[in-house]
C-alpha positions as CSV (number, residue, x, y, z in Angstrom):
1,M,12.2,9.3,0.7
2,L,12.4,5.5,0.9
3,E,15.5,3.5,0.1
4,L,15.9,-0.3,0.3
5,I,19.6,-1.3,0.2
6,Q,20.6,-4.9,-0.6
7,I,17.5,-6.4,1.2
8,D,17.3,-10.1,1.6
9,R,14.4,-12.0,3.3
10,F,14.5,-15.7,4.1
11,F,11.7,-17.9,5.4
12,G,13.6,-20.9,6.6
13,H,15.6,-22.0,3.5
14,F,13.4,-20.1,1.1
15,Q,14.6,-16.8,-0.1
16,A,11.7,-14.5,-0.7
17,L,13.7,-11.3,-1.5
18,K,17.1,-11.3,-3.1
19,Q,19.3,-8.2,-3.1
20,I,16.5,-5.7,-3.4
21,N,17.7,-2.2,-4.2
22,L,14.9,0.3,-4.5
23,K,14.6,4.1,-4.3
24,V,11.3,6.0,-4.1
25,E,11.4,9.8,-4.3
26,E,9.3,12.1,-2.2
27,G,6.0,12.9,-4.0
28,E,6.3,9.9,-6.3
29,F,3.6,7.5,-7.4
30,R,5.3,4.1,-7.9
31,G,3.7,0.9,-9.1
32,L,5.1,-2.4,-7.9
33,I,4.1,-5.4,-10.0
34,G,4.9,-9.1,-10.5
35,P,3.4,-12.6,-10.5
36,N,1.9,-14.0,-7.3
37,G,4.7,-15.1,-5.0
38,S,7.2,-12.7,-6.5
39,G,7.8,-10.8,-3.2
40,K,5.6,-7.7,-3.5
41,T,3.8,-8.0,-0.1
42,T,7.0,-9.2,1.5
43,I,8.6,-5.9,0.6
44,F,5.7,-4.1,2.3
45,N,6.0,-6.3,5.3
46,V,9.8,-5.6,5.6
47,V,9.3,-1.8,5.1
48,S,6.5,-1.7,7.7
49,G,8.3,-3.8,10.2
50,V,6.1,-6.8,10.2
51,Y,9.1,-9.0,9.2
52,P,12.7,-8.0,9.8
53,A,15.0,-8.0,6.8
54,S,17.4,-11.0,6.9
55,A,20.1,-8.7,5.4
56,G,20.3,-5.1,4.2
57,K,18.9,-1.8,5.3
58,V,15.6,0.2,5.0
59,K,16.0,4.0,5.1
60,F,13.2,6.4,5.4
61,L,13.8,10.2,5.1
62,G,17.5,9.4,5.6
63,E,17.0,7.4,8.8
64,D,17.8,3.7,9.2
65,I,14.4,2.2,10.2
66,T,15.5,-1.5,9.7
67,P,15.4,-2.4,13.4
68,H,12.2,-0.4,14.2
69,T,9.0,-2.0,15.3
70,P,5.8,-1.4,13.3
71,D,4.4,1.2,15.7
72,R,7.7,3.3,15.5
73,I,7.6,3.0,11.7
74,C,3.9,4.2,11.6
75,H,4.8,7.2,13.8
76,A,7.7,8.0,11.5
77,G,5.2,8.4,8.7
78,I,4.7,5.1,6.9
79,T,1.3,3.5,6.7
80,R,-0.2,0.6,4.7
81,S,-3.3,-1.1,3.6
82,F,-3.6,-4.9,3.5
83,Q,-4.2,-7.2,0.6
84,I,-7.0,-8.9,2.6
85,P,-8.9,-6.1,4.5
86,R,-8.3,-6.6,8.3
87,P,-10.8,-4.4,10.1
88,F,-11.4,-4.9,13.8
89,R,-14.7,-6.6,13.3
90,E,-16.0,-6.1,16.9
91,M,-15.6,-2.3,16.4
92,T,-17.8,0.0,14.3
93,V,-16.5,1.4,11.1
94,F,-16.1,4.8,12.8
95,E,-14.1,3.2,15.7
96,N,-11.8,1.5,13.3
97,V,-10.8,4.8,11.8
98,M,-10.7,6.5,15.2
99,L,-8.2,3.9,16.2
100,G,-6.0,4.8,13.3
101,A,-6.2,8.5,14.3
102,L,-5.4,7.8,17.9
103,F,-2.6,5.4,17.1
104,G,-1.0,7.5,14.4
105,K,-0.9,10.5,16.8
106,G,-1.5,13.1,14.0
107,P,-1.1,16.7,15.1
108,E,-4.9,17.3,15.1
109,V,-5.7,14.4,17.5
110,S,-5.5,14.9,21.2
111,G,-8.5,12.8,22.4
112,K,-11.6,10.8,21.5
113,E,-13.6,13.7,20.1
114,D,-10.7,14.8,17.8
115,A,-10.4,11.2,16.7
116,R,-14.2,11.0,15.9
117,S,-14.0,14.1,13.7
118,E,-10.9,12.7,12.0
119,A,-12.8,9.5,11.3
120,R,-15.6,11.5,9.8
121,R,-13.1,13.4,7.7
122,W,-11.3,10.4,6.3
123,L,-14.4,8.3,5.7
124,E,-15.8,11.3,3.7
125,F,-12.5,11.7,1.9
126,V,-12.5,8.1,0.6
127,G,-16.2,8.2,-0.3
128,L,-17.4,5.7,2.4
129,K,-20.9,6.6,3.6
130,A,-21.4,4.9,7.0
131,E,-23.5,5.6,10.1
132,E,-21.8,5.8,13.4
133,N,-23.0,2.3,14.4
134,T,-22.3,0.6,11.0
135,M,-20.2,-2.6,11.5
136,P,-17.5,-3.8,9.1
137,G,-19.4,-6.9,8.4
138,E,-22.2,-4.8,6.8
139,L,-19.8,-3.4,4.2
140,T,-19.3,-4.5,0.5
141,A,-15.9,-5.6,-0.7
142,G,-15.4,-2.1,-2.2
143,N,-16.3,-0.4,1.0
144,L,-14.0,-2.6,3.0
145,R,-11.2,-1.4,0.8
146,R,-12.2,2.2,1.4
147,L,-12.2,1.5,5.1
148,E,-8.6,0.2,4.9
149,L,-7.6,3.4,3.2
150,A,-9.5,5.7,5.6
151,R,-7.9,3.9,8.6
152,A,-4.4,4.2,7.0
153,L,-4.9,7.9,6.1
154,A,-6.0,8.7,9.7
155,T,-2.5,8.0,10.9
156,H,-1.3,11.1,9.0
157,P,1.3,9.3,6.8
158,K,4.0,10.7,4.5
159,L,4.2,7.4,2.6
160,L,1.3,5.0,1.8
161,L,2.0,1.4,0.9
162,A,-1.2,0.4,-0.9
163,D,-1.6,-3.4,-1.3
164,E,-4.0,-4.6,-4.0
165,I,-6.8,-2.1,-3.1
166,M,-8.7,-3.0,-6.3
167,S,-8.7,-6.8,-5.8
168,G,-12.3,-8.2,-6.2
169,L,-13.8,-4.9,-7.3
170,N,-16.1,-4.3,-10.3
171,Q,-15.3,-1.7,-13.0
172,E,-17.3,1.1,-11.3
173,E,-15.5,0.4,-8.0
174,I,-12.1,0.3,-9.7
175,A,-12.8,3.8,-11.3
176,L,-13.8,5.1,-7.8
177,A,-10.7,3.7,-6.2
178,S,-8.6,5.3,-8.9
179,Q,-10.1,8.7,-8.1
180,V,-9.4,8.2,-4.4
181,L,-5.7,7.4,-5.1
182,K,-5.4,10.5,-7.3
183,K,-6.9,12.6,-4.5
184,I,-4.4,11.1,-2.0
185,R,-1.6,12.0,-4.3
186,E,-2.7,15.4,-5.5
187,E,-4.6,16.9,-2.5
188,L,-2.7,15.3,0.4
189,K,0.8,15.2,-1.3
190,I,1.3,11.7,0.1
191,T,4.0,9.5,-1.6
192,I,2.4,6.2,-2.8
193,V,3.9,2.8,-3.5
194,W,1.1,0.6,-5.0
195,V,1.0,-3.2,-5.5
196,E,-1.7,-4.1,-8.0
197,H,-2.8,-6.8,-10.4
198,I,-5.3,-4.6,-12.3
199,M,-2.8,-3.5,-14.8
200,G,-5.0,-1.0,-16.7
201,A,-5.7,1.0,-13.6
202,L,-2.1,0.9,-12.3
203,M,-0.5,1.9,-15.6
204,N,-2.9,4.9,-16.0
205,L,-2.0,6.4,-12.6
206,V,1.7,5.7,-11.7
207,E,4.7,7.5,-13.0
208,R,7.2,4.6,-12.6
209,V,6.9,0.9,-12.3
210,T,9.2,-1.6,-10.5
211,V,8.8,-5.3,-11.6
212,L,9.6,-8.2,-9.3
213,D,10.0,-11.9,-10.3
214,Y,11.2,-14.6,-8.0
215,G,12.1,-12.1,-5.3
216,Q,14.3,-10.0,-7.6
217,I,13.8,-6.7,-9.4
218,I,13.9,-7.5,-13.1
219,A,12.9,-4.1,-14.6
220,E,12.1,-0.5,-13.7
221,G,10.8,2.3,-15.9
222,T,7.8,4.3,-17.0
223,P,4.5,2.5,-17.6
224,E,5.2,2.7,-21.4
225,E,8.7,1.3,-21.1
226,I,7.5,-1.5,-18.8
227,S,4.7,-2.5,-21.1
228,K,7.2,-3.0,-24.0
229,N,9.9,-4.8,-21.9
230,A,10.4,-8.3,-23.2
231,K,11.5,-9.6,-19.7
232,V,8.3,-8.2,-18.1
233,I,6.0,-9.6,-20.9
234,E,7.5,-13.0,-20.4
235,A,7.4,-13.0,-16.6
236,Y,4.1,-11.3,-16.0
237,L,2.1,-9.3,-18.6
238,G,2.4,-12.2,-21.1
239,E,0.7,-14.5,-18.6
240,E,-2.3,-12.3,-18.5
241,E,-2.5,-12.1,-22.3
242,T,-2.6,-15.9,-22.4
243,G,-5.5,-15.9,-20.0
244,S,-4.0,-16.8,-16.6
245,H,-4.2,-14.3,-13.8
246,A,-0.8,-14.0,-12.2
């Protein structure tokens, strides 16, 4: 479904991504891990068209989407959540999700009323109880993450890029977020690539894990294989064991 071929990304003289080759199959649930600054969000930004690749190609469903703008990429079927939630704060929670529905141009959406029922559907799906006049500023950290997911799902994606949706959540909220991801995968059949630092949650859900360090892929495999990989333990998991949070 998604293929990154020899992707480089420079910021001035700094190379954030080096020769990234990555394949994600349709229906897969892939984890993407690595220390802070290893290039995880940069990959999402390149795939979603926020930053152009400095070299290489991004292919989605066989089509070269490397030169496409973010709106074209969204309409092709790729959506994302953001590491730091970015709601339109002057709009209600409902309007935020309606905007996703109208922008994504899903088959069920032909006007404002359709978008409103879509907003209701997706807010219910992610478990966010909100009145029609609730503002994003009234939401907890956990509910802001749910809003990110509802707005992304309202675009009717084929592929979801989920960026640290559990950051700052407590154990109960992490368990609820895990259930939502499982529902997205099992009920909606959406392919997911998930960046996360909460290793326990990620390793319990994904089928395969790709590990980045200094902008390069250093390992790929099942969660079990990755948890035993010496390179990974040294670069990332070992840092957590010694008490620092990468």
